[in-house]
LOVODO-674304 format. One record per atom (N, C-alpha, C, O): y, x, z. Coordinates in steps of 0.05 Angstrom, whole numbers, plus 5000, padded with zeros to 4 digits. Layout:
# residues N
YXZ ...
This chain:
# residues 120
546615148117 547015338143 547715628106 546715658084 550415748123 551615868100 550116138105 549516208128 549616298079 548316528087 550116748090 552316758079 548816978110 549717218117 551017338095 549317338078 554117478081 553917728067 552217928087 552117958112 551318028068 550918438080 552418518083 553818538062 553618658108 555618918103 555418988071 553918918053 557019118072 556519418052 555819688066 556819758087 554019808053 554220028061 555120288055 554120318033 555920438058 558120778046 556521008052 554821058070 557621168027 557521398032 560121548024 561621528005 560121738049 562621918043 561722198031 559922358037 563722208011 562522427994 565422698002 567522628012 565122907996 567322997997 566723247986 564923407991 568923247967 569623317939 572223577947 574323547960 571323837934 572923907928 575424007903 575024027878 578024047918 579324067894 581324337886 582024517902 581924337861 583724567851 585524457821 584824387799 588624507836 590124457823 593424577817 594124727836 594824557803 596924787799 600224587809 602624627808 598624407817 601724147825 600524187855 598624327860 602424007879 601823907898 600123707907 601123477903 598023707917 595723437923 596923197924 599223207934 596123007917 597122647913 594622507915 592722557901 594622347930 592422127921 591521987909 589321897905 595221927893 594521767870 593321897843 592421787823 593922197850 592822367821 590622337825 589522227806 588022417855 586022357859 585722157849 585222197825 585821907855 583721757855 583921637819 582321487807 586321757809 586821697776 585021887766 583921857744 584622107782 583522327766 580022287768 578622427754 579022087789 577322017803 576121777773 573921797762 577821617768 577621337743 577421417721 575821327705 579221647715 578921817687 575921887686 574821827665 574122027707 571622127704 569521927697 567821957680 569921657717 567621457725 569121357697 568621117698 570721397669 571821127650 569521347631 567921287613 570221577643 568921887611 566321867617 564721977602 565221707645 562121867641 560821557627 559321517608 562521317652 560321047651 562620787631 562120547633 564220847620 565920647606 567320517622 567420577646 568820277608 571420137627 569720067648 570220147670 566719877642 566019707664 565419827691 564219677706 565820027700 564920257718 567220397728 567020487751 569620457715 571820617729 572920477741 574920597749 572920147753 573819987776 572620097799 573520037821 570620267797 569420177827 571420317849 573520437846 569920237872 571820197891 571720377907 570020357925 574020687908 573720887918 576621007947 579021017945 575121077966 577520967989 578121237989 576421367976 580521428004 581721617998 581821648031 583921588044 579421738043 580521858069 581722028085 582621998107 581522218069 583322468081 583622608056 581922558038 585522788051 586522938032 588723208042 591023168047 587323518043 588523648053 587923888031 585923898015 590824198034 590424318021 588924548044 589424538068 587424688036 585924878050 587125188049 586425368065 588725228032 590225468023 588325688009 585825718013 590025827991 587625917959 586626117966 587526267983 584326137954 582126397949 582626557925 580726677916 585026577915 585526647891 588426787889 590626687894 588027007882 590327247871 593127097866 595427157873 592226877852 595026717840 595726457850 594426247851 598726527857 599126447877 600526127867 601925987882 599826047837 600625717839 598225597837 598025367829 596325717845 593525477843 593125447882 593325597902 592125087876 592525027911 589224937910 588324787893 587725057930 585424947937 586824767962 588724777977 583524507953 583324407973 580424197979 578124257973 581123977992 577923847996 579723618004 582023628012 577923337998 579323148000 575522998008 573423098004 576222668024 574322578036 574322268021 576122098023 572122248009 572721907997 569821878006 567822028007 570721488012 569421308026 568121277997 569621337979 565121177988 564121047963 562220817977 561620838000 561320587959 559520427963 556720637958 556620847944 554420507973 552820687971 550120637948 548120787944 550620427938 549820387909 550520477888 549120477867 553620587893 555020687877 555220927877 555421037855 555421137911 555721417904 553821577880 555121737867 551321567874 550521737858 552221707838 553721907838 553021517814 554321487798 557221597800 558721597781 557721667817 560521667828 560822037833 562222217824 559622037844 558322457840 557522487813 557922707804 556822347801 555122457769 557322607757 557622837748 559222337761 562422277737 564422537754 566122647739 564422597771 565222747782 564123037778 565923207781 561523127773 560723347772 561623377733 563123557727 560823217717 560823197683 564223187682 565023217659 565923147698 568423127685 570123397685 569823607698 572123327665 572723537650 574723677667 576123527681 575023967669 577024057699 580224137680 580124347667 581724037680 584224087672 585524257688 584824297711 587824407673 590324537687 591724437714 593324557728 590524117718 592623997732 590823997753 591724127772 588723897757 586723787769 583323847760 582223737741 582024037780 579223997778 578423897802 579623887823 575423797796 574323657828 571323887825 571224057807 569723867838 566923877844 566023717875 567423727895 563723587875 562123557893 562523717914 563923877902 562423797935 561523987957 558623937978 556724087982 559123637991 557023458004 557723118007 559822988004 555523058011 555422798024 553722668040 551322708037 554822498062 553622298078 552722068078 553721908062 550721978095 551921668100 553221648122 553721408128 554521928148 555421828166 557322008161 557322208146 558521938171 562122068172 562322338186 563122548176 561422298210 562122598224 560522798218 561423028214 557522738218 555422978197 556623148179 556323388175 558422948169 559423048139 562223318151 562723558148 562923148162 565023258179 565023628190 566223828184 562623528208 562223848227 560623978202 561624188195 558723918188 557824028169 560524188147 559824348129 562424138151 564324268133 566324348150 568624368142 565324438190 567024588197 570224538206 571724668221 570624168183 573924228199 574123998226 576123868229 572623988238 573723778265 574424148284 573024348284 576324118294 577424378309 578724248322 580224048320 576924528355 577324458382 580824568380 581724758369 582324318401 585824338399 586224678414 588524768416 
């Protein structure tokens, strides 16, 4: 009898972003990998991170060159605390700075808490 694999449990992380360039999923993935590498080394830099949503929320500063936005990432539940710690400890550069805004195990609850679901 073949043992059944246990399905992967996920945690969803909402990440606040600030950048002086246009938002790009590849730029965000690279920044997350760099933060993991800086905090935990190469062995953890390859953690699976799926970027589910990335959008600009508008500028909250007087500087028109700074863009603010947020992203939603799906990560394995066992890796979530390390990934959120790496984001918190990451270096803020003028190209991209990140901050953890929220996390949840159920995606709709994360989106409702953020008021990102809007009625038509």
